[in-house]
C-alpha angles and dihedrals in degrees: 000000000000093000091049091046092052091046091055091047092051090051088050091052091049089050089054088062092046090052091054091048096047118105098176109080093209091057090047091055091049092051091053090045092056090043092052092049092051093048091048089067094054097094088065092053099048105102118260094005103098106123139127094271089052090052090051089049091052094050092048094045094048093047095048100037099035103035119009101046095042090052091051089050094046090053092049089049091051091050091049091049097216126133109181143036105243126192102003116190089246121030123247096253095049088045090054090049090049090048093050088050088051091053091048090049092048092052092049096041095045091070089064095058122091092229090063090066091054091050102038114170093021123101096215094111100047091039092054093048093045093048092050091051093047090050089051090051091053092044095053104033102045122080104198113092093224092052089051089053088054088051088053090051093051089049089051090050089058091051089048090055089051090049091060088063089063100045092127094050096034113058115227089237088068090052090050088051090053090051090051091049089049092052094048092044093052092046091053093043092053090052088052090048089056091051091049090052092050094048099043102021084230141078093213103124090206086075089069090078087077087073087074090069 
C-alpha cells in the first residue's frame, strides 16, 4: 500500500509541474481533474483506514474533484470562448522552475514537522506542502479568472492531502462537508466568471481595475 501511495503522490507532484507548464486552459483543467481523481483514492491507501466511511469519502471525492467540477469549468470555458492563458505575470518556464523549487523546499521542510515522524516513508507531508505552494503560484501569477480557479483547486488538493494525515482526529463527515463547500464555491465562481466575461468581453482579472473609475 505504501509503495502505491507514494507512486500516486509522485504522479501528483509531476502533474503540478505540468499544470505550471500548460498554456491551454482545457489541458490545465484535465490535469487537475486527473489529479483530483487520484487524490480522491488516497483515504483507501492510508494504512489502517480502510472502512465503509472511507469508501464513501473516496466515491464522493472522485466524483466531485474528477468529474463534476471539471465539467462545470469546461462549460464555463466554452461559454467564455478562450483557449489559452496569455501574458501571465510569470512565464511558464520560470513558473516550472519555481514549482520545482517549491517541491524541493517541501521535501526538505517536511522532515522538520512532527507529522513526518508519524508517517515515515510516506510522501504525504511533502506532497501536501508542495501542492499547496504550486496552487498558490497558479493563483497569484495567472491573469485569467478560470486559470485562477484552477490554482484554487490545486491549492485545495494540497489541503486535502494534508487532511488525510488527520483522518483519526478529523471525521470524514467534515471532509465531505469541505468537498460540498468546494463544489458550491466553484459553481458560484463559474457563474461570476461568465458575468465578468459578458461585462468586459475578457476574463483577464486585471480589467477589474476599471471598476474604480
